[in-house]
C-alpha positions as CSV (number, residue, x, y, z in Angstrom):
1,M,-64.4,-101.7,-68.3
2,G,-66.1,-104.1,-65.6
3,R,-68.8,-105.1,-68.1
4,P,-68.6,-108.4,-70.5
5,F,-68.6,-108.8,-73.8
6,I,-71.9,-109.8,-75.5
7,E,-72.6,-110.6,-78.6
8,F,-75.6,-111.5,-78.3
9,I,-78.2,-112.9,-76.1
10,Q,-82.1,-113.6,-76.5
11,S,-83.6,-111.5,-73.6
12,Q,-86.5,-114.5,-73.5
13,Q,-83.6,-116.8,-72.1
14,L,-83.1,-114.7,-69.0
15,P,-85.4,-115.3,-66.2
16,W,-87.8,-112.6,-64.6
17,L,-86.3,-112.0,-60.7
18,E,-86.1,-109.5,-58.3
19,Y,-82.5,-108.1,-57.7
20,D,-82.4,-105.8,-54.5
21,Y,-80.7,-102.5,-56.4
22,V,-83.8,-102.4,-58.8
23,S,-86.5,-103.0,-55.8
24,A,-84.7,-100.5,-53.5
25,I,-85.6,-97.7,-56.2
26,R,-88.3,-99.6,-57.3
27,P,-90.4,-102.2,-55.2
28,G,-92.4,-104.7,-56.8
29,V,-91.4,-105.1,-60.3
30,Q,-89.3,-108.1,-61.9
31,V,-86.4,-107.8,-63.7
32,R,-84.1,-109.4,-66.8
33,E,-80.1,-108.6,-66.3
34,L,-79.2,-108.2,-69.9
35,S,-75.7,-106.7,-68.7
36,I,-73.8,-105.1,-65.6
37,D,-70.5,-103.9,-64.8
38,S,-69.3,-105.8,-61.5
39,Q,-67.3,-102.6,-61.2
40,T,-69.6,-99.5,-60.8
41,G,-73.2,-101.2,-61.2
42,G,-74.0,-99.5,-64.4
43,C,-76.2,-101.8,-65.9
44,S,-78.9,-102.8,-68.9
45,I,-82.1,-104.0,-67.7
46,L,-85.6,-105.2,-68.9
47,I,-88.0,-103.9,-65.9
48,K,-91.4,-105.5,-65.6
49,Y,-94.1,-103.2,-64.2
50,P,-96.9,-105.0,-63.2
51,E,-100.1,-104.1,-63.6
52,N,-101.8,-101.4,-60.8
53,Y,-98.3,-100.2,-60.2
54,R,-98.2,-97.2,-57.8
55,H,-94.3,-96.3,-55.8
56,A,-94.4,-92.2,-54.9
57,N,-91.8,-91.2,-53.3
58,S,-90.1,-88.2,-54.2
59,R,-86.7,-88.5,-54.3
60,T,-83.1,-88.0,-56.8
61,L,-80.7,-90.8,-57.9
62,D,-77.1,-91.4,-58.1
63,A,-77.6,-92.6,-61.5
64,D,-78.4,-91.0,-64.7
65,E,-81.7,-93.9,-66.1
66,E,-82.4,-93.7,-69.5
67,F,-85.5,-95.9,-70.9
68,F,-87.9,-96.6,-73.7
69,V,-91.2,-98.7,-73.3
70,L,-92.0,-101.9,-75.4
71,S,-94.9,-102.1,-74.2
72,G,-97.5,-101.2,-72.0
73,E,-97.5,-97.8,-70.5
74,L,-95.8,-95.6,-67.6
75,L,-97.0,-92.7,-65.9
76,I,-94.0,-90.3,-64.3
77,D,-95.1,-87.0,-62.8
78,G,-98.0,-86.7,-64.8
79,E,-95.9,-87.5,-68.2
80,K,-97.4,-90.4,-69.8
81,Y,-95.3,-92.8,-71.7
82,G,-96.4,-95.2,-73.9
83,R,-95.3,-98.1,-76.5
84,Y,-91.4,-96.4,-78.2
85,N,-91.1,-93.9,-75.8
86,Y,-88.1,-92.5,-74.3
87,G,-86.5,-90.7,-71.6
88,H,-83.4,-89.6,-70.2
89,F,-83.1,-88.5,-67.0
90,P,-79.5,-87.4,-65.5
91,K,-78.6,-88.1,-61.9
92,G,-79.7,-85.6,-59.6
93,M,-83.1,-85.1,-61.3
94,L,-86.0,-85.0,-59.0
95,T,-88.9,-87.7,-59.8
96,K,-92.6,-87.7,-57.3
97,E,-94.6,-90.8,-58.6
98,I,-94.2,-93.7,-61.2
99,S,-97.1,-96.0,-61.8
100,S,-97.9,-98.0,-64.5
101,S,-101.4,-100.1,-65.8
102,G,-98.4,-102.7,-66.4
103,A,-95.8,-102.1,-68.7
104,V,-92.1,-103.7,-69.9
105,V,-89.9,-100.9,-69.8
106,L,-85.8,-101.3,-71.3
107,T,-83.6,-99.3,-68.9
108,F,-79.8,-98.6,-68.5
109,F,-78.2,-97.0,-65.5
110,D,-74.6,-95.9,-65.7
111,K,-74.0,-96.7,-62.2
112,Q,-76.0,-98.6,-58.9
113,P,-78.8,-96.2,-59.0
114,I,-79.3,-94.9,-54.9
115,A,-81.9,-93.0,-54.0
116,T,-82.1,-89.8,-52.0
117,A,-84.9,-88.7,-50.7
118,A,-85.5,-84.9,-51.9
119,T,-88.1,-81.9,-53.0
120,K,-86.3,-80.4,-55.5
121,D,-83.7,-81.5,-57.9
122,S,-80.3,-81.6,-56.7
123,D,-77.7,-79.3,-57.3
124,E,-75.5,-81.3,-59.5
125,L,-78.3,-81.7,-62.0
126,Q,-77.3,-81.3,-65.6
127,T,-80.4,-79.9,-67.3
128,E,-79.2,-79.3,-71.0
129,R,-79.0,-83.7,-70.3
130,V,-82.4,-83.5,-69.8
131,I,-84.9,-85.6,-72.6
132,K,-88.6,-85.6,-70.7
133,R,-89.7,-87.7,-73.4
134,I,-89.5,-88.5,-77.6
135,D,-91.8,-90.6,-79.5
136,A,-90.3,-92.9,-81.4
137,L,-93.6,-93.4,-83.6
138,A,-93.6,-89.3,-84.1
139,G,-91.3,-87.3,-86.2
140,E,-89.4,-88.3,-90.0
141,W,-86.8,-90.9,-90.4
142,G,-83.0,-89.0,-91.5
143,G,-80.0,-90.4,-92.8
144,N,-76.5,-88.8,-93.1
145,F,-75.2,-92.1,-92.3
146,N,-71.4,-93.1,-92.9
147,P,-70.4,-92.9,-97.2
148,D,-69.4,-96.4,-96.7
149,F,-72.7,-97.8,-94.7
150,P,-75.0,-99.9,-96.9
151,P,-78.3,-98.0,-98.3
152,G,-81.7,-98.7,-97.2
153,A,-81.9,-97.5,-93.5
154,G,-82.8,-95.0,-91.8
155,R,-82.4,-93.4,-88.1
156,K,-84.7,-91.7,-85.5
157,W,-82.5,-89.8,-82.9
158,M,-83.4,-90.0,-79.4
159,R,-80.1,-88.7,-77.8
160,R,-76.4,-86.8,-78.6
161,D,-75.5,-85.8,-74.3
162,P,-74.0,-82.5,-75.1
163,V,-71.8,-83.8,-72.2
164,T,-70.8,-87.2,-72.3
165,N,-71.1,-87.2,-76.4
166,D,-72.9,-90.1,-75.8
167,E,-75.5,-91.4,-78.5
168,T,-78.7,-93.3,-78.8
169,W,-81.0,-93.9,-81.9
170,V,-84.0,-96.2,-83.0
171,L,-82.6,-98.0,-86.1
172,G,-84.4,-99.6,-89.2
173,T,-83.4,-100.8,-92.2
174,M,-85.5,-102.7,-95.6
175,P,-86.0,-106.1,-96.0
176,L,-82.7,-108.0,-98.4
177,R,-80.6,-105.5,-97.4
178,Y,-76.9,-106.5,-96.7
179,G,-73.3,-105.8,-96.4
180,M,-70.4,-107.0,-97.4
181,R,-67.3,-105.2,-95.1
182,S,-67.0,-106.5,-91.2
183,E,-66.5,-103.1,-89.7
184,K,-65.2,-101.2,-86.0
185,H,-66.0,-98.9,-83.5
186,P,-64.0,-96.7,-80.7
187,V,-66.8,-96.4,-78.4
188,V,-69.1,-99.0,-76.6
189,E,-71.8,-100.4,-78.9
190,E,-75.0,-102.0,-77.5
191,A,-78.5,-102.7,-79.6
192,Y,-81.6,-104.3,-78.8
193,L,-83.8,-105.7,-81.5
194,L,-87.0,-105.0,-81.4
195,S,-88.4,-105.8,-84.5
196,G,-87.4,-108.4,-87.6
197,E,-84.7,-110.4,-88.2
198,L,-80.9,-109.9,-88.0
199,V,-78.6,-112.0,-89.3
200,G,-74.8,-111.8,-88.6
201,H,-70.9,-113.3,-88.4
202,L,-72.4,-115.3,-84.8
203,G,-75.9,-116.3,-85.5
204,V,-79.4,-114.9,-86.4
205,M,-80.7,-112.4,-84.0
206,T,-84.6,-112.3,-83.6
207,P,-86.9,-109.8,-81.9
208,G,-85.6,-109.5,-78.0
209,A,-82.2,-110.2,-78.9
210,Y,-78.9,-107.8,-77.1
211,F,-75.5,-107.2,-77.5
212,W,-72.7,-104.9,-75.4
213,R,-69.8,-104.5,-77.5
214,P,-66.3,-103.2,-76.0
215,P,-64.9,-100.9,-78.4
216,E,-62.8,-102.1,-80.9
217,E,-64.0,-105.4,-81.7
218,P,-64.4,-105.8,-85.6
219,H,-67.9,-107.1,-86.5
220,G,-69.9,-107.8,-89.3
221,P,-71.4,-108.1,-92.0
222,F,-74.9,-107.8,-91.1
223,G,-77.8,-108.5,-93.4
224,S,-82.1,-108.9,-92.8
225,M,-84.6,-110.9,-94.9
226,T,-87.4,-109.1,-92.9
227,G,-86.1,-105.9,-92.5
228,N,-85.6,-104.8,-88.3
229,L,-85.7,-101.8,-85.5
230,Y,-83.2,-101.9,-83.4
231,L,-82.5,-99.5,-80.4
232,F,-78.7,-98.7,-80.7
233,R,-76.9,-96.8,-77.8
234,T,-73.1,-95.5,-77.1
235,V,-70.9,-95.2,-74.7
236,G,-67.8,-93.6,-74.3
237,G,-68.2,-90.8,-76.6
238,P,-70.2,-90.8,-80.4
239,L,-70.2,-93.5,-83.4
240,S,-67.2,-93.6,-85.5
241,T,-67.0,-96.2,-88.4
242,I,-63.6,-98.1,-90.0
243,Y,-65.0,-100.4,-92.4
244,E,-62.4,-102.8,-93.7
245,P,-61.0,-102.5,-97.5
246,D,-62.3,-106.0,-98.4
247,S,-65.7,-107.0,-98.9
248,R,-66.6,-111.0,-99.1
249,E,-69.8,-112.6,-99.9
250,F,-72.9,-112.3,-97.2
251,N,-73.4,-115.6,-95.4
252,W,-77.3,-115.6,-94.8
253,K,-77.0,-119.1,-92.7
254,P,-74.0,-119.2,-90.6
255,K,-73.6,-121.2,-87.5
256,H,-75.2,-119.8,-84.0
257,D,-71.9,-118.5,-81.9
258,P,-72.4,-115.9,-79.7
259,I,-69.9,-114.4,-77.4
260,L,-70.6,-114.4,-74.2
261,P,-70.0,-114.7,-70.4
262,P,-69.8,-118.7,-68.9
263,E,-73.0,-117.4,-66.8
264,L,-75.1,-116.6,-70.4
265,A,-73.6,-119.4,-71.8
266,A,-74.9,-122.2,-69.7
267,L,-78.6,-120.9,-69.7
268,P,-81.1,-123.1,-72.5
269,T,-81.7,-121.7,-75.9
270,F,-84.5,-120.1,-76.6
271,D,-86.5,-121.7,-79.5
272,G,-90.1,-120.0,-78.5
273,C,-92.5,-117.1,-80.3
274,V,-90.5,-114.4,-81.7
275,C,-93.6,-112.3,-81.9
276,Q,-92.4,-109.5,-79.4
277,A,-89.2,-108.5,-78.4
278,Y,-88.9,-109.8,-74.8
């Protein structure tokens, strides 16, 4: 893959900038680029929509767009997306107008998005993959985790893709929860910390922390004094987990030692307010 191993960066370290590939489809917004694939243009970004934002442009995109509202509100073709609302718009899906009174939205494209003027959905749209809107604040918590997964967590599914088998979910954990074994997965695992702290083998993550972890990379164990809430995604199929057989004493005070590409490693560390996740 053309995307670097990132574990982890605080999104607050990144500047708000304008990027041509986003401005071409959402003029007037600012972006924090969390990660990008140098080969496909697939990316994970924060988009900041200003107050009184409106972009009317009937078009389709040639990329899947997946999004989760961190704060504020979006209005897309009359559908209102408030805090912790989620959507998945596959390539070829028609949208006509986006407006906002101000919002910060965690957004994922599976390739560089290019817009095409249109008056209807593209023939290539896979309608079974459309998720118009899910409110993560609503609904019940579920479980059904791997039997070796430490107790004290709940999950709300946002997406289990019927074509790619990729998955997206919100995970919440209790305070004072921790594991004692490292693990790995056969797929990319990506996460954004929405609230609380996460203590792991590479340091302490606070709200706004982000990672993109390639397949088969051992990681963990993790724990939290505060409890926490994250958005997780997989790329390349559903999540499955292999745990190492030996347990270890959990380290509540790890060294800050993130795995970062040079351009991110050179950024100043973030030591400001962790009262919001961006």
